[in-house]
VOBA-1610 file (N, C-alpha, C; in pm, whole numbers, padded with zeros to 5 digits, always signed):
BEGIN
Met-05346-00737-08224Met-05216-00692-08176Met-05112-00687-08276Asn-05037-00586-08289Asn-04941-00567-08386Asn-04815-00659-08367Ala-04760-00711-08480Ala-04645-00803-08456Ala-04517-00713-08429Pro-04417-00758-08353Pro-04296-00689-08332Pro-04228-00653-08452Pro-04166-00544-08460Pro-04079-00505-08586Pro-03981-00613-08611Arg-03946-00632-08739Arg-03839-00736-08780Arg-03714-00685-08724Ser-03674-00565-08712Ser-03552-00526-08667Ser-03529-00569-08518Gly-03654-00559-08434Gly-03640-00600-08301Gly-03627-00753-08289Arg-03682-00832-08383Arg-03671-00972-08367Arg-03525-01014-08409Arg-03469-00937-08504Arg-03337-00971-08551Arg-03237-00930-08441Gly-03261-00822-08369Gly-03175-00773-08253Gly-03180-00880-08147Arg-03301-00934-08098Arg-03300-01041-08007Arg-03232-01163-08047Ser-03253-01200-08167Ser-03187-01313-08223Ser-03032-01305-08217Val-02984-01186-08256Val-02832-01170-08240Val-02785-01176-08101Arg-02853-01113-08009Arg-02822-01121-07863Arg-02817-01260-07812Arg-02922-01340-07861Arg-02921-01489-07811Arg-02808-01559-07862Gln-02775-01526-07983Gln-02659-01602-08059Gln-02526-01553-07983Val-02509-01426-07936Val-02396-01391-07873Val-02388-01451-07733Val-02494-01457-07665Val-02500-01518-07535Val-02468-01668-07538Ala-02524-01736-07642Ala-02513-01881-07644Ala-02359-01900-07690Trp-02299-01812-07775Trp-02151-01831-07806Trp-02068-01810-07687Leu-02094-01710-07609Leu-02007-01683-07481Leu-02028-01808-07372Glu-02147-01860-07367Glu-02169-01964-07269Glu-02092-02094-07308Gln-02056-02103-07444Gln-01984-02222-07493Gln-01832-02197-07468Arg-01792-02095-07439Arg-01649-02064-07435Arg-01589-02112-07292Ser-01471-02156-07292Ser-01398-02185-07172Ser-01361-02072-07093Gln-01315-02094-06976Gln-01267-01977-06885Gln-01147-01915-06947Arg-01062-02003-07010Arg-00937-01958-07074Arg-00969-01862-07191Glu-01065-01914-07266Glu-01107-01822-07379Glu-01175-01699-07346Ile-01251-01705-07233Ile-01318-01565-07183Ile-01202-01471-07132Trp-01105-01530-07064Trp-00992-01442-07024Trp-00924-01382-07149Leu-00886-01465-07247Leu-00829-01412-07358Leu-00904-01305-07423Leu-01032-01318-07432Leu-01133-01224-07502Leu-01116-01095-07419Ala-01114-01101-07289Ala-01125-00984-07200Ala-00988-00914-07209Leu-00878-00991-07205Leu-00741-00925-07231Leu-00723-00857-07366Gly-00782-00928-07460Gly-00774-00868-07591Gly-00855-00732-07601Cys-00969-00727-07529Cys-01046-00598-07519Cys-00972-00490-07453Val-00912-00529-07331Val-00833-00429-07254Val-00724-00375-07338Thr-00650-00460-07405Thr-00544-00415-07494Thr-00582-00336-07613Leu-00685-00373-07672Leu-00747-00300-07791Leu-00789-00151-07740Phe-00856-00140-07632Phe-00911-00020-07586Phe-00795+00076-07535Gly-00687+00011-07473Gly-00573+00079-07431Gly-00497+00139-07542Ala-00485+00065-07653Ala-00408+00108-07773Ala-00494+00237-07832Gly-00624+00208-07837Gly-00706+00326-07887Gly-00695+00446-07806Asp-00701+00430-07669Asp-00682+00549-07575Asp-00554+00619-07604Tyr-00452+00537-07620Tyr-00308+00587-07638Tyr-00300+00669-07765Ala-00370+00620-07869Ala-00367+00671-08020Ala-00436+00807-08017Ile-00557+00813-07956Ile-00635+00937-07966Ile-00611+01037-07854Arg-00559+00996-07746Arg-00528+01081-07628Arg-00656+01159-07592Arg-00665+01280-07592Arg-00761+01369-07541Arg-00873+01389-07640Gln-00852+01342-07760Gln-00959+01364-07865Gln-01098+01300-07844Leu-01087+01177-07784Leu-01206+01099-07774Leu-01199+01016-07642Glu-01305+01000-07572Glu-01304+00917-07438Glu-01362+00791-07458Leu-01275+00686-07432Leu-01315+00537-07455Leu-01327+00473-07320Ser-01343+00544-07206Ser-01348+00495-07071Ser-01457+00386-07056Val-01573+00417-07109Val-01689+00324-07080Val-01668+00189-07139Leu-01569+00179-07243Leu-01558+00056-07308Leu-01486-00057-07217Tyr-01405+00000-07125Tyr-01343-00079-07032Tyr-01443-00164-06942Val-01550-00116-06922Val-01647-00192-06849Val-01694-00330-06903Leu-01670-00333-07045Leu-01710-00457-07109Leu-01632-00571-07056Pro-01495-00571-07071Pro-01422-00688-07024Pro-01438-00718-06870Val-01446-00603-06799Val-01468-00624-06653Val-01589-00692-06623Gly-01701-00657-06690Gly-01829-00722-06664Gly-01827-00864-06722Leu-01760-00881-06840Leu-01754-01013-06902Leu-01693-01114-06805Ile-01572-01093-06760Ile-01496-01170-06664Ile-01582-01205-06542Thr-01637-01097-06478Thr-01714-01114-06361Thr-01840-01212-06383Tyr-01912-01187-06488Tyr-02025-01271-06510Tyr-02008-01414-06543Tyr-01903-01429-06631Tyr-01883-01569-06662Tyr-01772-01649-06590Ile-01690-01587-06510Ile-01586-01652-06430Ile-01610-01619-06283Gly-01619-01499-06244Gly-01636-01474-06099Gly-01581-01345-06053Arg-01616-01293-05927Arg-01587-01175-05882Arg-01432-01154-05863Arg-01357-01258-05819Arg-01215-01246-05798Arg-01149-01216-05924Asp-01178-01282-06035Asp-01125-01254-06168Asp-01165-01114-06219Gly-01288-01071-06196Gly-01331-00943-06235Gly-01253-00829-06163Ala-01211-00865-06032Ala-01126-00756-05964Ala-00995-00744-06031Leu-00933-00870-06073Leu-00802-00865-06140Leu-00801-00779-06271Val-00906-00808-06350Val-00926-00745-06473Val-00949-00585-06445Ser-01029-00550-06340Ser-01044-00416-06300Ser-00906-00344-06275Leu-00823-00415-06210Leu-00683-00364-06167Leu-00608-00340-06305Leu-00618-00439-06394Leu-00541-00426-06515Leu-00598-00312-06600Ala-00725-00306-06608Ala-00794-00201-06686Ala-00760-00054-06641Ala-00764-00054-06509Ala-00728+00085-06456Ala-00595+00124-06482Ala-00489+00027-06484Ala-00349+00052-06492Ala-00340+00092-06649Val-00402+00015-06739Val-00390+00046-06883Val-00442+00176-06910Trp-00568+00205-06865Trp-00626+00335-06883Trp-00537+00455-06834Thr-00488+00432-06723Thr-00391+00541-06668Thr-00264+00563-06761Trp-00206+00450-06795Trp-00093+00457-06886Trp-00129+00539-07013Ala-00243+00492-07070Ala-00282+00539-07215Ala-00316+00687-07205Lys-00382+00727-07093Lys-00452+00864-07092Lys-00346+00958-07017Asp-00287+00916-06911Asp-00232+01015-06817Asp-00075+01022-06828Ser-00013+00919-06870Ser+00131+00915-06859Ser+00213+00907-06993Ala+00137+00927-07099Ala+00193+00910-07243Ala+00237+01053-07296Gly+00361+01050-07348Gly+00405+01164-07424Gly+00391+01295-07351Asp+00356+01397-07447Asp+00344+01537-07392Asp+00225+01558-07296Leu+00132+01459-07281Leu+00029+01484-07207Leu+00037+01415-07065Arg+00157+01386-07017Arg+00178+01329-06893Arg+00139+01426-06784Leu+00064+01361-06691Leu+00007+01441-06572Leu+00107+01410-06455Pro+00093+01504-06350Pro+00174+01486-06224Pro+00137+01353-06161Thr+00244+01295-06096Thr+00226+01165-06036Thr+00104+01163-05939Ala+00081+01259-05865Ala-00024+01256-05765Ala-00169+01255-05837Val-00170+01330-05944Val-00299+01321-06025Val-00320+01181-06085Met-00209+01134-06139Met-00223+00997-06198Met-00264+00898-06102Val-00201+00901-05975Val-00253+00807-05862Val-00394+00819-05831Phe-00435+00940-05823Phe-00574+00976-05777Phe-00672+00921-05894Asn-00640+00959-06020Asn-00713+00898-06134Asn-00723+00743-06141Ser-00613+00675-06117Ser-00616+00538-06108Ser-00693+00476-06008Val-00691+00530-05881Val-00774+00485-05773Val-00922+00510-05802Ala-00947+00624-05859Ala-01090+00642-05898Ala-01142+00544-06013Arg-01053+00532-06106Arg-01096+00431-06210Arg-01106+00282-06162Leu-01015+00251-06070Leu-01031+00119-06004Leu-01156+00100-05931Ala-01184+00208-05848Ala-01306+00204-05769Ala-01436+00186-05855Thr-01430+00257-05966Thr-01544+00254-06067Thr-01560+00107-06113Phe-01456+00047-06153Phe-01457-00091-06211Phe-01495-00181-06099Leu-01451-00166-05975Leu-01489-00259-05875Leu-01634-00245-05839Val-01687-00128-05853Val-01836-00119-05833Val-01915-00198-05940Val-01866-00198-06063Val-01927-00262-06173Val-01906-00417-06142Val-01792-00456-06074Val-01782-00604-06041Val-01881-00632-05943Val-01899-00563-05833Val-02006-00598-05736Val-02149-00598-05806Leu-02180-00506-05885Leu-02314-00503-05944Leu-02336-00623-06041Val-02237-00664-06117Val-02249-00759-06215Val-02257-00896-06142Asp-02179-00901-06047Asp-02181-01033-05961Asp-02322-01054-05903Ala-02372-00944-05844Ala-02512-00947-05782Ala-02609-00990-05882Leu-02596-00929-06008Leu-02693-00964-06118Leu-02682-01100-06157Arg-02556-01158-06165Arg-02535-01292-06204Arg-02597-01389-06092Ala-02582-01362-05967Ala-02635-01443-05859Ala-02789-01439-05862Ala-02840-01325-05893Ala-02995-01325-05889Ala-03046-01383-06015Phe-02975-01379-06139Phe-03016-01448-06247Phe-03011-01598-06237Glu-02905-01654-06172Glu-02890-01790-06153Glu-02989-01846-06055Gly-03012-01765-05951Gly-03123-01808-05860Gly-03261-01821-05924Glu-03301-01719-06010Glu-03426-01724-06072Glu-03430-01840-06180Arg-03316-01866-06243Arg-03315-01980-06332Arg-03333-02113-06259Glu-03261-02120-06143Glu-03275-02242-06065Glu-03417-02270-06015Leu-03479-02160-05968Leu-03618-02172-05933Leu-03710-02217-06047Ala-03684-02164-06165Ala-03762-02190-06281Ala-03742-02330-06327Leu-03630-02392-06300Leu-03606-02532-06344Leu-03612-02635-06231Thr-03667-02595-06121Thr-03678-02684-05997Thr-03823-02702-05954Asp-03853-02826-05913Asp-03985-02856-05857Asp-03984-02792-05713Gly-04086-02711-05679Gly-04079-02634-05570Gly-04099-02720-05433Leu-04159-02833-05455Leu-04197-02928-05346Leu-04071-03008-05310Thr-04021-03088-05407Thr-03924-03196-05370Thr-03775-03147-05400Gly-03756-03034-05477Gly-03617-03003-05503Gly-03565-03066-05619Ala-03641-03161-05677Ala-03585-03230-05811Ala-03610-03135-05923Ala-03545-03174-06040Ala-03563-03098-06158Ala-03708-03093-06206Asn-03765-02997-06256Asn-03900-03000-06297Asn-03906-03051-06453Gln-04023-03058-06514Gln-04026-03113-06645Gln-03952-03035-06747Arg-03964-02906-06740Arg-03889-02825-06836Arg-03727-02840-06823Ala-03683-02860-06706Ala-03535-02876-06693Ala-03505-03019-06745Phe-03587-03118-06714Phe-03560-03256-06753Phe-03560-03255-06912Met-03655-03201-06981Met-03672-03206-07122Met-03544-03141-07190Glu-03503-03024-07131Glu-03384-02951-07188Glu-03260-03048-07174Arg-03239-03103-07057Arg-03118-03189-07043Arg-03134-03315-07132Ala-03256-03374-07132Ala-03276-03498-07209Ala-03250-03467-07364Glu-03281-03354-07415Glu-03263-03319-07543Glu-03108-03320-07578Gln-03035-03257-07493Gln-02888-03244-07504Gln-02825-03390-07493Glu-02862-03473-07401Glu-02807-03593-07386Glu-02841-03695-07495Leu-02959-03678-07551Leu-03011-03764-07660Leu-02918-03732-07787Ala-02899-03603-07808Ala-02823-03569-07918Ala-02669-03613-07908Arg-02623-03609-07788Arg-02486-03650-07758Arg-02479-03792-07775Ser-02586-03871-07743Ser-02583-04022-07754Ser-02594-04057-07898Arg-02670-03977-07973Arg-02686-04004-08125Arg-02553-03972-08186Arg-02480-03866-08149Arg-02364-03831-08222Arg-02248-03919-08191Tyr-02228-03962-08065Tyr-02108-04042-08032Tyr-02142-04184-08013Arg-02276-04224-08030Arg-02331-04360-08021Arg-02291-04414-07881Arg-02319-04344-07783Arg-02297-04370-07650Arg-02442-04408-07582Pro-02440-04504-07489Pro-02569-04551-07428Pro-02629-04439-07339Leu-02761-04427-07334Leu-02838-04328-07256Leu-02958-04404-07210Thr-02987-04397-07085Thr-03101-04465-07029Thr-03201-04366-06970Leu-03326-04376-06998Leu-03429-04297-06956Leu-03526-04388-06867Ile-03545-04361-06743Ile-03644-04438-06651Ile-03761-04352-06622His-03878-04398-06660His-03995-04321-06629His-04070-04413-06518Phe-04110-04354-06412Phe-04189-04431-06312Phe-04296-04347-06240Asp-04393-04406-06200Asp-04488-04335-06104Asp-04521-04426-05995Leu-04606-04362-05893Leu-04619-04438-05767Leu-04748-04514-05768Asp-04736-04638-05732Asp-04865-04711-05705Asp-04925-04694-05565Gly-05050-04659-05551Gly-05110-04643-05427Gly-05106-04506-05370Phe-05053-04411-05449Phe-05029-04272-05414Phe-05157-04208-05377Lys-05254-04235-05479Lys-05383-04167-05452Lys-05456-04204-05308Gly-05436-04329-05276Gly-05486-04378-05158Gly-05432-04300-05031Val-05299-04275-05038Val-05231-04205-04930Val-05300-04062-04921Asn-05309-04003-05037Asn-05361-03866-05024Asn-05517-03867-04977Asp-05593-03964-05011Asp-05732-03975-04979Asp-05733-04012-04827Arg-05666-04102-04770Arg-05680-04139-04642Arg-05598-04067-04534Leu-05480-04022-04578Leu-05395-03950-04483Leu-05365-03801-04508Gly-05424-03757-04632Gly-05425-03610-04648Gly-05308-03579-04745His-05320-03456-04798His-05217-03415-04899His-05084-03376-04830Glu-05088-03349-04707Glu-04948-03328-04645Glu-04879-03460-04639Ala-04944-03568-04616Ala-04869-03705-04612Ala-04831-03721-04761Gly-04920-03699-04864Gly-04875-03722-04990Gly-04749-03642-05031Asp-04751-03512-04991Asp-04620-03433-05014Asp-04505-03495-04955Glu-04512-03556-04829Glu-04395-03625-04766Glu-04356-03747-04852Val-04453-03812-04907Val-04414-03929-04986Val-04333-03878-05113Leu-04372-03787-05173Leu-04301-03727-05294Leu-04158-03678-05264Val-04146-03610-05143Val-04011-03572-05104Val-03923-03693-05068Ala-03982-03796-05006Ala-03906-03926-04974Ala-03869-03988-05095Val-03940-03986-05213Val-03901-04061-05337Val-03783-03989-05395Val-03783-03844-05397Val-03672-03782-05456Val-03548-03806-05364Glu-03562-03808-05228Glu-03449-03837-05148Glu-03383-03976-05176Gln-03475-04063-05192Gln-03422-04212-05212Gln-03354-04212-05342Ala-03409-04148-05452Ala-03336-04147-05577Ala-03204-04075-05578Gly-03202-03962-05506Gly-03079-03885-05491Gly-02961-03967-05427Arg-02998-04065-05345Arg-02894-04144-05282Arg-02828-04239-05377Leu-02904-04274-05481Leu-02855-04379-05576Leu-02779-04320-05705Leu-02806-04200-05732Leu-02762-04141-05852Leu-02628-04077-05847Arg-02556-04065-05967Arg-02428-04006-05972Arg-02456-03850-06003Arg-02339-03778-05992Arg-02358-03627-06024Arg-02400-03607-06163Ser-02367-03693-06259Ser-02416-03664-06396Ser-02548-03709-06422Asp-02625-03774-06326Asp-02762-03818-06351Asp-02851-03703-06311Ile-02982-03725-06340Ile-03078-03628-06304Ile-03207-03688-06261Val-03265-03649-06169Val-03407-03701-06124Val-03500-03579-06135Ala-03607-03610-06193Ala-03706-03510-06216Ala-03850-03546-06176Arg-03921-03454-06129Arg-04064-03474-06105Arg-04139-03418-06229Leu-04213-03500-06301Leu-04273-03465-06427Leu-04415-03397-06390Gly-04462-03432-06275Gly-04598-03378-06241Gly-04659-03484-06156Gly-04746-03440-06066Gly-04819-03535-05986Gly-04729-03637-05912Asp-04757-03766-05940Asp-04665-03863-05872Asp-04580-03934-05984Glu-04559-03861-06100Glu-04478-03910-06208Glu-04336-03858-06198Phe-04226-03946-06207Phe-04093-03903-06203Phe-04015-03976-06326Ala-03905-03906-06344Ala-03818-03968-06456Ala-03662-03949-06402Leu-03582-04052-06440Leu-03446-04040-06422Leu-03376-04041-06559Leu-03263-03968-06566Leu-03188-03964-06691Leu-03046-03998-06652Leu-03001-04123-06710Leu-02876-04177-06675Leu-02782-04175-06809Pro-02698-04059-06825Pro-02618-04073-06934Pro-02503-04186-06922Glu-02452-04233-07033Glu-02342-04333-07030Glu-02381-04451-06952Thr-02505-04490-06955Thr-02552-04613-06876Thr-02623-04705-06978Asp-02580-04832-06983Asp-02636-04936-07064Asp-02755-05005-06988Gln-02814-05105-07040Gln-02929-05175-06979Gln-02886-05239-06847Ala-02768-05310-06853Ala-02728-05381-06735Ala-02705-05271-06615Gly-02642-05151-06632Gly-02629-05066-06533Gly-02762-04999-06493Ala-02847-04981-06596Ala-02984-04929-06553Ala-03064-05022-06476Arg-03052-05143-06500Arg-03129-05246-06417Arg-03087-05239-06277Val-02953-05232-06255Val-02914-05226-06111Val-02970-05098-06034Val-02961-04977-06112Val-03010-04854-06044Val-03161-04870-06025Ala-03247-04914-06124Ala-03382-04915-06116Ala-03429-05014-06010Glu-03365-05137-05995Glu-03404-05234-05899Glu-03364-05186-05765Lys-03257-05118-05743Lys-03226-05071-05614Lys-03322-04960-05572Leu-03365-04883-05665Leu-03463-04773-05623Leu-03594-04833-05596Arg-03637-04939-05667Arg-03771-04999-05656Arg-03776-05061-05509Ala-03664-05129-05475Ala-03658-05192-05344Ala-03658-05094-05236Ala-03574-04988-05258Ala-03573-04877-05155Ala-03701-04810-05128Leu-03777-04787-05233Leu-03895-04718-05221Leu-03995-04813-05141Glu-04005-04934-05176Glu-04094-05036-05123Glu-04056-05040-04972Glu-03937-05053-04929Glu-03892-05068-04800Glu-03915-04936-04709Ser-03874-04841-04768Ser-03866-04698-04683Ser-04015-04653-04676Leu-04105-04650-04791Leu-04228-04600-04779Leu-04322-04687-04695Leu-04307-04811-04711Leu-04397-04902-04628Leu-04357-04892-04476Ala-04223-04869-04454Ala-04176-04855-04301Ala-04239-04738-04238Arg-04282-04642-04323Arg-04340-04518-04263Arg-04479-04520-04264Gly-04539-04631-04301Gly-04692-04643-04294Gly-04755-04610-04426Trp-04682-04587-04534Trp-04730-04547-04657Trp-04734-04662-04763Pro-04844-04725-04786Pro-04854-04854-04882Pro-04826-04797-05036Val-04710-04762-05059Val-04683-04697-05199Val-04556-04770-05240Thr-04565-04808-05379Thr-04449-04866-05447Thr-04433-04790-05576Gly-04350-04845-05658Gly-04320-04778-05799Gly-04319-04873-05916Ser-04383-04832-06020Ser-04386-04916-06139Ser-04285-04842-06240Phe-04194-04907-06304Phe-04078-04853-06382Phe-04084-04898-06523Gly-04050-04795-06618Gly-04018-04836-06752Gly-03892-04786-06781Ile-03802-04878-06827Ile-03657-04854-06843Ile-03624-04858-06980Leu-03587-04750-07051Leu-03562-04756-07187Leu-03407-04700-07218Thr-03336-04793-07273Thr-03196-04767-07295Thr-03177-04729-07451Cys-03113-04626-07481Cys-03108-04573-07623Cys-02959-04589-07661Leu-02931-04634-07780Leu-02803-04654-07839Leu-02804-04577-07971Gly-02771-04460-07960Gly-02759-04379-08078Gly-02878-04366-08166Val-03000-04358-08109Val-03132-04366-08186Val-03151-04221-08242Ala-03218-04227-08372Ala-03250-04106-08437Ala-03383-04059-08405Asp-03466-04118-08318Asp-03598-04076-08277Asp-03593-03949-08198Ser-03695-03881-08199Ser-03711-03744-08124Ser-03725-03779-07988Leu-03706-03675-07897Leu-03727-03702-07750Leu-03875-03735-07724Ala-03963-03677-07795Ala-04110-03712-07772Ala-04141-03863-07802Val-04077-03919-07896Val-04093-04063-07922Val-04025-04155-07824Val-03910-04103-07780Val-03845-04179-07677Val-03922-04172-07537Met-03967-04061-07505Met-04050-04052-07384Met-04183-04130-07385His-04234-04135-07503His-04363-04210-07517His-04328-04356-07494Gln-04211-04405-07556Gln-04179-04542-07537Gln-04149-04579-07384Ala-04085-04487-07322Ala-04053-04510-07182Ala-04188-04520-07110Asp-04278-04432-07136Asp-04412-04416-07075Asp-04497-04539-07099Gln-04479-04613-07222Gln-04547-04738-07246Gln-04492-04841-07166Leu-04358-04844-07144Leu-04301-04954-07059Leu-04345-04932-06913Met-04360-04806-06872Met-04413-04796-06732Met-04556-04851-06717Tyr-04635-04827-06818Tyr-04769-04882-06806Tyr-04781-05026-06815Gln-04674-05082-06897Gln-04652-05233-06901Gln-04634-05283-06765Ser-04548-05222-06684Ser-04532-05265-06540Ser-04643-05258-06464Lys-04725-05159-06480Lys-04850-05143-06401Lys-04948-05257-06445Gly-04952-05281-06570Gly-05046-05383-06616Gly-05007-05529-06582Ala-04873-05549-06550Ala-04821-05675-06502Ala-04830-05694-06357Gly-04890-05601-06289Gly-04905-05628-06139Gly-04846-05523-06057Lys-04782-05408-06108Lys-04725-05301-06036Lys-04610-05346-05956Asn-04537-05244-05906Asn-04420-05266-05827Asn-04315-05350-05903Arg-04292-05324-06021Arg-04194-05400-06105Arg-04132-05319-06215Leu-04046-05373-06293Leu-03975-05308-06392Leu-03997-05357-06536Ser-04004-05281-06637Ser-04011-05343-06780Ser-03900-05265-06843Tyr-03827-05343-06936Tyr-03699-05297-06999Tyr-03711-05304-07153Glu-03653-05212-07216Glu-03622-05233-07361Glu-03506-05148-07399Val-03438-05201-07509Val-03326-05135-07569Val-03361-05098-07711Ile-03339-04973-07747Ile-03364-04934-07889Ile-03223-04879-07957Gly-03215-04895-08073Gly-03102-04857-08141Gly-03002-04988-08152Ser-02889-04953-08205Ser-02784-05068-08225Ser-02648-05030-08180
//
């Protein structure tokens, strides 16, 4: 198979860089960028009048605002773009058109931009839906391994940069295979869903619960030191023991709790250490917690 041309790779790289740059901008910055584009295109239209048509360029700020901020803001920019376009093309100097014609042109231009708003908004919704599905465990609704690793990389880098605590909790279920063997996979699926529900009740909005695969789970707790992590992990361990046993499922959890304080290790190393702590809990009798703090 032939390798893709270098020009194609460079083009994709540039597009990714542009998208990444836009995603890092605030709403205020996106608005300023869009307003700058409308102003620039309007000035260009005014300068060249009938010599060249720049109409398609106005779609860029309309689509930009709609995609990164929302449909309502996209409609506002559409109104502004239609007004600027009309002023530059139809009402300037010797080329001024009759009022009725200018009104008709303005309405037609606004309608065109609003169609763009609707289409871009639908595209954004579809893209976000696909992305959410790609990053979500289909059974439990928790983050999947890919989503967890992406977020963990970001939080580990932030912890390293600002020397803020970050705790990673890795746990799996004791006795889960027995439930599958005796009660069937449907009961096993119910166990997994119940685990995520219990974890969700204890976590903050900034935390994340993920199913890494099978009966393995992970929690990511930014800005959480060992003392805070102990509280969360013990509450979850006790809640799982009580709720699962109450429903006739003899299932508990073994936990490895690793708190990082600005460590320079890679995420793979950190995950391995949390995994070892989890196995330490299993080796000590299961249904318990093992802790460690790394960094200073």
